[in-house]
Structure formats: structure tokens, C-alpha cells
C-alpha positions as CSV (number, residue, x, y, z in Angstrom):
1,X,18.5,28.8,25.6
2,X,17.8,26.5,22.8
3,X,20.1,26.9,19.4
4,X,19.1,30.2,18.9
5,X,20.5,32.2,22.7
6,X,18.1,34.1,24.3
7,X,19.0,36.3,27.3
8,X,20.1,34.4,30.3
9,X,18.3,35.6,33.9
10,X,19.6,34.6,37.2
11,X,16.6,32.9,39.2
12,X,18.3,32.1,42.4
13,X,20.5,29.7,43.9
14,X,20.7,26.5,45.4
15,X,22.3,26.7,49.0
16,X,22.8,23.5,51.1
17,X,27.2,22.3,50.3
18,X,29.8,24.1,53.2
19,X,32.2,24.7,50.9
20,X,33.3,25.5,47.5
21,X,31.8,24.2,44.3
22,X,33.6,22.0,42.5
23,X,31.4,20.0,39.7
24,X,28.0,19.8,38.4
25,X,25.9,18.0,36.0
26,X,22.1,17.8,35.2
27,X,20.4,14.3,34.6
28,X,20.5,13.7,31.0
29,X,16.2,13.9,31.9
30,X,17.0,17.8,32.8
31,X,15.1,16.6,36.1
32,X,17.9,16.4,38.5
33,X,21.2,18.7,39.7
34,X,24.7,16.9,40.9
35,X,26.7,18.5,42.3
36,X,30.0,18.2,43.8
37,X,32.2,19.8,46.3
38,X,34.7,21.0,49.0
39,X,33.0,19.3,52.0
40,X,33.2,15.9,50.9
41,X,29.6,15.3,49.7
42,X,27.9,15.0,46.8
43,X,24.2,16.8,46.5
44,X,21.1,15.5,44.3
45,X,18.8,18.7,43.7
46,X,15.3,18.3,42.1
47,X,13.7,20.3,39.8
48,X,10.8,20.4,40.6
49,X,9.2,23.1,43.4
50,X,10.1,22.3,47.1
51,X,11.2,18.8,46.3
52,X,13.9,16.9,48.6
53,X,18.0,17.5,48.1
54,X,20.3,14.7,48.9
55,X,22.8,14.6,50.3
56,X,25.4,11.5,49.9
57,X,27.9,10.8,52.1
58,X,31.0,8.3,51.4
59,X,34.1,10.3,50.4
60,X,37.0,11.0,52.9
61,X,38.2,14.5,50.9
62,X,37.4,16.4,48.3
63,X,35.3,15.3,45.5
64,X,36.9,16.1,42.7
65,X,34.7,15.6,39.3
66,X,31.3,13.9,39.7
67,X,29.3,13.0,36.3
68,X,25.4,11.3,35.3
69,X,25.4,8.0,32.9
70,X,23.9,8.5,29.6
71,X,20.2,6.4,30.9
72,X,20.7,8.8,34.3
73,X,21.0,5.5,36.2
74,X,24.2,5.8,37.8
75,X,26.0,8.4,38.9
76,X,30.4,8.6,39.3
77,X,32.7,10.3,41.7
78,X,36.2,11.1,41.6
79,X,38.1,12.4,44.8
80,X,41.0,13.4,46.3
81,X,40.7,10.3,48.4
82,X,41.8,8.5,45.4
83,X,39.0,6.8,44.9
84,X,35.9,6.4,42.2
85,X,32.2,5.9,43.2
86,X,29.7,4.8,42.2
87,X,25.7,6.2,43.2
88,X,22.7,5.1,42.4
89,X,21.1,8.5,42.1
90,X,18.3,7.6,44.6
91,X,16.6,8.3,48.2
92,X,18.7,5.5,49.3
93,X,22.2,6.8,47.6
94,X,24.2,3.1,47.5
95,X,27.6,3.1,45.8
96,X,30.4,1.3,45.2
97,X,33.8,1.7,45.5
98,X,36.5,1.7,42.6
99,X,40.2,1.8,43.9
100,X,43.1,1.6,41.2
101,X,44.5,5.4,41.2
102,X,48.0,5.7,43.5
103,X,47.0,9.4,43.7
104,X,43.6,11.8,43.7
105,X,41.8,11.5,41.1
106,X,40.7,14.7,39.4
107,X,37.9,13.8,36.8
108,X,35.5,11.4,35.5
109,X,33.6,10.8,32.6
110,X,31.6,7.6,31.0
111,X,31.5,7.3,27.2
112,X,28.7,8.3,25.3
113,X,27.2,4.2,25.2
114,X,27.5,4.2,29.5
115,X,29.5,0.9,29.0
116,X,33.0,2.8,30.0
117,X,34.1,5.1,32.5
118,X,37.3,7.3,32.0
119,X,39.2,8.4,34.9
120,X,41.9,11.3,35.8
121,X,44.5,10.9,38.2
122,X,47.6,13.2,39.5
123,X,49.1,9.5,39.3
124,X,50.0,10.9,36.0
125,X,47.5,8.1,34.0
126,X,44.1,7.8,32.8
127,X,42.3,4.4,33.7
128,X,39.1,3.5,31.8
129,X,36.6,0.8,32.8
130,X,34.1,-1.8,31.7
131,X,30.3,-0.3,33.7
132,X,29.0,-3.8,32.9
133,X,31.4,-5.6,34.8
134,X,32.5,-2.9,37.3
135,X,35.8,-3.9,36.8
136,X,39.4,-2.2,35.2
137,X,40.3,-2.3,31.8
138,X,43.1,-0.3,30.8
139,X,45.6,2.8,31.5
140,X,46.7,5.5,29.0
141,X,50.4,6.6,30.3
142,X,52.5,9.4,28.2
143,X,51.4,12.5,30.7
144,X,54.8,13.7,32.4
145,X,52.8,15.6,35.9
146,X,48.9,15.8,36.9
147,X,46.5,14.6,34.9
148,X,43.5,17.4,35.4
149,X,40.7,16.1,33.0
150,X,39.8,13.7,30.3
151,X,36.7,13.2,28.0
152,X,35.8,10.3,25.7
153,X,34.5,11.5,22.4
154,X,30.7,11.8,21.3
155,X,31.5,8.5,19.3
156,X,33.7,6.6,22.1
157,X,36.6,6.4,19.8
158,X,39.0,8.9,21.2
159,X,39.7,10.4,24.7
160,X,41.3,13.7,25.2
161,X,43.6,14.3,28.3
162,X,44.8,17.5,30.2
163,X,47.8,18.0,32.3
164,X,50.2,20.2,34.1
165,X,53.2,18.9,32.0
166,X,51.3,21.7,29.2
167,X,50.4,19.0,27.0
168,X,46.2,18.2,25.4
169,X,46.7,14.4,24.4
170,X,44.2,12.5,21.8
171,X,44.4,8.9,23.0
172,X,42.5,5.9,20.3
173,X,40.7,4.0,22.3
174,X,41.4,0.5,20.3
175,X,45.1,0.5,19.6
176,X,45.0,2.4,23.5
177,X,48.3,4.7,22.0
178,X,48.4,8.3,21.9
179,X,47.8,9.6,18.3
180,X,47.6,13.1,18.6
181,X,48.8,15.9,21.0
182,X,48.8,19.9,21.3
183,X,51.6,21.7,23.2
184,X,51.1,25.0,25.2
185,X,54.8,26.7,26.5
186,X,52.8,29.4,28.7
187,X,50.0,27.5,31.2
188,X,48.4,24.1,31.0
189,X,44.7,23.3,30.6
190,X,42.3,22.9,33.6
191,X,40.0,21.3,31.6
192,X,38.8,20.0,28.1
193,X,36.0,18.9,26.3
194,X,35.0,17.2,22.9
195,X,31.9,19.5,21.4
196,X,29.1,17.5,20.7
197,X,29.8,16.4,17.0
198,X,33.3,15.1,18.3
199,X,35.5,17.1,15.9
200,X,37.1,20.1,17.5
201,X,38.1,20.2,21.7
202,X,38.0,23.9,23.6
203,X,40.7,23.6,26.2
204,X,40.2,25.9,30.3
205,X,43.9,27.3,30.3
206,X,45.8,28.5,33.6
207,X,47.0,31.8,31.3
208,X,43.3,32.9,31.1
209,X,42.5,31.2,27.6
210,X,40.0,29.5,26.2
211,X,41.1,27.2,22.4
212,X,39.8,25.4,20.4
213,X,41.2,22.9,18.4
214,X,40.5,20.9,15.2
215,X,41.4,17.4,16.3
216,X,41.3,16.2,12.4
217,X,43.9,18.7,11.3
218,X,45.5,18.8,14.7
219,X,45.0,22.5,14.5
220,X,44.0,25.8,16.7
221,X,41.1,27.0,14.8
222,X,40.1,30.1,18.1
223,X,41.8,31.2,20.7
224,X,40.0,33.3,22.9
225,X,41.5,35.8,25.8
226,X,38.5,37.2,27.2
227,X,38.6,36.3,31.3
228,X,41.5,38.0,33.8
229,X,41.9,35.1,35.9
230,X,42.9,31.4,35.0
231,X,39.6,29.5,33.1
232,X,38.7,26.4,34.9
233,X,35.6,25.0,33.1
234,X,33.8,24.7,29.3
235,X,30.9,23.5,28.4
236,X,29.6,23.6,25.2
237,X,25.7,24.4,24.5
238,X,24.1,21.4,22.1
239,X,24.1,23.2,18.8
240,X,28.0,22.8,19.4
241,X,27.4,27.0,18.7
242,X,27.7,28.1,21.6
243,X,30.6,28.0,24.2
244,X,30.4,28.4,28.1
245,X,33.4,29.6,30.1
246,X,33.9,29.7,34.0
247,X,36.8,31.4,35.3
248,X,38.5,32.4,38.6
249,X,37.8,36.1,37.6
250,X,34.3,35.2,38.9
251,X,32.6,35.8,36.4
252,X,31.0,33.3,33.0
253,X,31.4,34.2,29.6
254,X,29.3,33.0,26.6
255,X,31.4,32.7,23.0
256,X,29.3,32.4,20.0
257,X,31.8,29.8,18.0
258,X,30.6,30.7,14.8
259,X,31.0,34.7,14.9
260,X,34.1,34.1,17.1
261,X,32.6,36.4,19.4
262,X,32.6,36.9,23.3
263,X,28.5,38.0,23.4
264,X,27.4,37.6,27.3
265,X,29.3,38.3,30.7
266,X,27.8,36.6,33.7
267,X,29.1,38.4,36.8
268,X,26.6,36.7,39.3
269,X,29.3,35.1,41.5
270,X,31.1,37.3,44.0
271,X,34.4,34.9,44.2
272,X,36.6,31.7,41.7
273,X,34.0,30.2,40.0
274,X,35.2,26.4,39.5
275,X,32.4,24.8,36.9
276,X,30.1,25.0,34.6
277,X,27.6,23.0,32.5
278,X,24.9,23.1,30.1
279,X,21.6,20.8,30.8
280,X,21.5,18.1,27.8
281,X,18.7,20.0,25.7
282,X,20.5,23.6,26.2
283,X,17.6,25.4,27.3
284,X,19.7,25.1,31.4
285,X,22.7,26.2,32.2
286,X,24.2,25.7,36.5
287,X,27.5,27.2,37.3
288,X,29.6,27.1,41.2
289,X,32.5,28.1,43.0
290,X,33.5,29.6,45.8
291,X,32.4,33.2,46.9
292,X,33.9,35.6,48.6
293,X,32.2,35.2,52.0
294,X,32.8,30.8,51.5
295,X,29.1,31.0,50.7
296,X,29.2,28.9,47.6
297,X,26.5,29.3,45.3
298,X,25.3,27.0,42.7
299,X,23.7,29.3,39.9
300,X,20.4,28.0,37.6
301,X,19.9,29.7,34.7
302,X,15.8,29.8,33.7
303,X,14.8,27.2,36.7
304,X,12.6,28.7,39.4
305,X,12.2,26.4,42.8
306,X,12.0,27.6,46.6
307,X,15.0,26.1,48.1
308,X,14.1,22.6,48.9
309,X,15.0,20.4,52.2
310,X,18.5,18.6,52.4
311,X,18.5,15.0,53.6
312,X,21.8,13.2,54.3
313,X,22.2,9.7,53.3
314,X,25.3,7.8,54.4
315,X,27.0,5.2,52.5
316,X,26.4,2.3,54.0
317,X,25.8,-1.3,52.5
318,X,22.3,-0.9,54.1
319,X,21.4,2.5,53.1
320,X,18.5,4.8,54.7
321,X,17.7,8.3,54.6
322,X,18.7,9.5,57.9
323,X,18.2,12.9,59.4
324,X,21.5,13.3,60.9
325,X,24.3,16.1,60.7
326,X,27.3,15.9,58.9
327,X,28.9,18.7,58.0
328,X,32.5,19.8,57.4
329,X,34.2,23.2,57.8
330,X,36.6,25.3,56.2
331,X,38.4,28.3,56.3
332,X,37.6,31.8,55.5
333,X,39.5,32.7,52.2
334,X,38.2,32.1,48.8
335,X,42.0,32.9,47.2
336,X,43.4,29.8,48.6
337,X,40.7,28.3,47.6
338,X,41.2,29.9,44.1
339,X,44.4,28.8,44.5
340,X,44.2,25.3,45.2
341,X,42.3,24.1,42.4
342,X,44.9,25.3,40.4
343,X,47.6,23.9,42.3
344,X,46.7,21.5,45.1
345,X,50.0,22.0,46.6
346,X,49.6,25.7,47.6
347,X,46.9,25.2,49.8
348,X,48.1,25.9,53.2
349,X,47.5,23.7,56.3
350,X,45.2,26.1,57.8
351,X,43.0,26.0,54.4
352,X,42.3,22.1,54.7
353,X,39.2,20.4,55.9
354,X,38.5,19.5,59.1
355,X,37.7,16.0,60.3
356,X,34.2,14.7,59.3
357,X,31.5,14.9,62.2
358,X,28.3,12.9,62.1
359,X,25.9,13.3,65.1
360,X,23.4,10.8,64.5
361,X,20.1,11.6,66.5
362,X,18.1,8.6,65.5
363,X,20.0,5.4,64.4
364,X,17.1,2.9,65.5
365,X,17.4,1.9,61.5
366,X,20.7,0.4,62.1
367,X,21.3,-3.0,63.6
368,X,22.6,-3.2,66.9
369,X,25.7,-5.4,67.7
370,X,24.0,-8.1,68.5
371,X,21.4,-7.6,65.7
372,X,24.9,-8.2,62.5
373,X,24.8,-11.5,61.0
374,X,28.8,-11.0,60.5
375,X,30.1,-11.5,63.9
376,X,32.6,-8.7,64.1
377,X,35.8,-10.5,63.9
378,X,35.0,-11.2,60.8
379,X,34.5,-8.1,60.0
380,X,37.5,-6.5,61.3
381,X,39.6,-9.2,58.9
382,X,37.4,-8.2,55.8
383,X,38.3,-5.2,56.4
384,X,42.5,-6.6,56.6
385,X,41.9,-8.1,53.2
386,X,40.4,-5.3,52.0
387,X,43.3,-3.0,53.4
388,X,45.9,-5.5,51.6
389,X,44.2,-5.7,48.2
390,X,44.2,-1.9,48.2
391,X,48.2,-2.2,48.9
392,X,48.2,-4.8,45.9
393,X,46.3,-3.1,43.7
394,X,48.6,0.1,44.1
395,X,51.5,-2.3,43.3
396,X,50.0,-3.7,40.3
397,X,49.6,-0.1,38.7
398,X,53.2,1.0,39.8
399,X,53.9,-1.9,38.0
400,X,51.7,-1.8,35.3
401,X,53.9,1.8,34.9
402,X,57.2,0.4,34.5
403,X,56.1,-2.1,31.8
404,X,54.8,0.5,29.8
405,X,57.7,2.4,29.4
406,X,59.6,-0.4,29.2
407,X,57.3,-1.1,26.1
408,X,58.1,2.1,24.8
409,X,61.8,2.0,25.4
410,X,61.7,-1.2,23.6
411,X,60.0,-0.1,20.6
412,X,61.9,3.0,20.2
413,X,64.7,0.4,20.2
414,X,63.1,-1.5,17.6
415,X,62.0,1.5,15.6
416,X,65.9,2.9,15.7
417,X,66.9,-0.4,14.2
418,X,64.9,-0.6,11.7
419,X,66.3,2.9,10.2
420,X,69.5,1.9,10.7
421,X,69.0,-1.8,9.0
422,X,67.2,0.6,6.1
423,X,70.1,2.9,5.7
424,X,73.1,-0.4,5.6
425,X,70.5,-1.7,3.1
426,X,70.8,1.7,1.2
427,X,74.8,2.2,1.0
428,X,74.9,-1.7,-0.1
């Protein structure tokens, strides 16, 4: 698929996840595809025929979002376990963990230069991280409900975020202020993103709509109501002329933005479609969801490969590729999954993932207790220190939020005093 759109054709499915697929992303060179799932795993697929696929094990709950860095040397993932992980996308799959949110993390996104990472969470905040030093930089607070998504603009000057408070906010990364606000009285946006030139944003609405906004003049440009269910994700073609949408009605739609019309409806899925993404070159796109028989499918357009073998990669400090059985099961209810994706509080307890079961057939590559260079007592002490640091991090995050609210109130007071002073001066 180039800038002149060709008819899309489904070639095959990738199968490997044991539950609904929540996020997909192509590597910058288009040779790999990463997927995230309810089964708590990430999978890295190689687009070459018969190449191995790798399953990354590390998160303790649903993986909600993933993203390749611009150079493709890192893979960021967000999870309901309140953490963000940075993976090296190779056969060893080493990862580092960030703990700064006090609630499930819903999205991750790299800036175009790869220097920063934005994370959005159900703690109502967006956080920005420095990737060079791998440290926290600052938080953005203004949303009054769960933040579902946050994305950098192509030039990195802006961040767009959407929340269940029914607003879409534009943030200036220089002064860290909210500079624009789009609101909706009907539904909230599940997903937002900038177009390739950064002048517009597209939103995927829980009210079945897709909207395009011009961020320069704060104006609604286009409004599509082509789905019969909530829209969960959108992806711009690199040309900026087309937009593909994924919906809980089980379909993908391709919109021609120049002509303002629907041009394709794809019905390969038989259940809710949660994610869709164009490759960086625009000739491929993939989608993932939860089908009626809970047999998640990942559709890859114009890609011809056969089913690759899957290798599990455990997230240990000295990670090695091992033959392990790491499986989660999920209740056979696609409707429950669809409802969860829109609002996790609607999920019944019987539909939650079961605890992770790991059966290692060959543990010869791992050191025994007598071979460990660190005594067990020291390890326990370090784990205790990490737990305390985690509590401290959460406390700092709460204090930071309160400080931000206090600053906002102080700013309002100063503005009111200034207006009052101006009125007194005019009267005198």
C-alpha cells in the first residue's frame, strides 16, 4: 500500500497469544512486528518466512500498549501491573522496569527523536521520561478521569492525550502547560494520534465516531460515523491521506481523508478489534483483537509467511532463551473482553486472567543457589529496599499531584487579584 491505495488483501494470521491482542507495532525497518496481549506477554514476530517468534515474559498483568523506539533498538510496553518496561527486542529480551504510576498504565509513546517516552495512566496523569538516562522528568495533570492515551507530535513540541473525562488535551512540552482542549458531551476518546505532519489529530470515540481536529485553529475538520460499535484505535497512513480504524463491531474501516469518505470495510475478525497499525512505509498494516471463540487473530496485510516456532524469553537479569511453558487462560467470553476494553471496571471476576504458571523443562542454564554470587539474605534485603522505594515513589507522585493542584489554585488567585487590581485602577 503506497500513497495511492491498493486493494488490501488478507494473507494470513499470526497465532501465538492465548488471549485478546491489545496493541501492535511494526519495527521502523518493517522486518519485525511486536504484539501485546491480555495474556501478559509481548510477542516479537519476524516477517521472514519460517523465522522464530519470541514471547517476552515479565509483566504480571494485562499488557495494554507497546511501541518501538524510532531506531528500533528498544521496545516500550505498558501494563495493568502499573509498570512500564523497556525491552531490547532480540532473542535475549533483557528489560528494565519503571515504577512511577499509582494505577494501571494505558499507553506508551516515544518522541520522534527517541529521547523521550510519554506514559498515560489511570492515575489521571501523563508522565514524561528521559530515555538517555532512563529517569523520570515531569508529570502533566489536568485530566479528571483515567487517561487512556498520550502521543507526541512528530516534532516533539506537543503531546495529545485523551481521557474518560470526555476531553482531549494538547500539551506544550516546553512549558508543560495545557494549551488546547477539545471536549465532547456524548462519549470519550479511546485513542488519539497526530497525523504525519502534526497539524491534525484523529480520535477514536466510544460513541462509535472518528473525528479529525485541526490543532492550529482548534476546529473540528471531519466527523465520521461509520462504525456500529465503539472505535478502539486509529492509524494514519504515512502519506497522511488515509486513516484506518478498528472497532468493537468487529470491522476495520479505511477512510480517504482527502475526499472525506469511507473507501474500504474489512471484516476478517469475528470479534472486537482493539488495535491497528500501519507499517512505517505504509505498504503493510496489522490488526489484532478478540474473536468470538477467544482465538485472537493478528491480521497482516500483504505479508506472506508461514507459522513460525515460538520461543519463550523470561525477563531475568541474565536472560537466556529457554524452552518453557508459560500459559495464561481466559474465560470464553468475547463480550466481556470488549466491555473491559471500554471500561475495566465492568469485567467480571470469572473473566480475569488466571495466575501465571511456569514449567521449566531445562533449568541447566540458570545458576544454583550455591553458584550465586549474591547471598540469599542480601537478595531479600535488596528486594525489601526496592519495595520501600516503590512506596516512596508512589508517595512522591501523590505529593507532586497535590503540589500541581496547589500551584493551579495559586495561579487562579493571582489572576483574580490582578483583574481586581485592574478594575480598581480603572475606577480611580
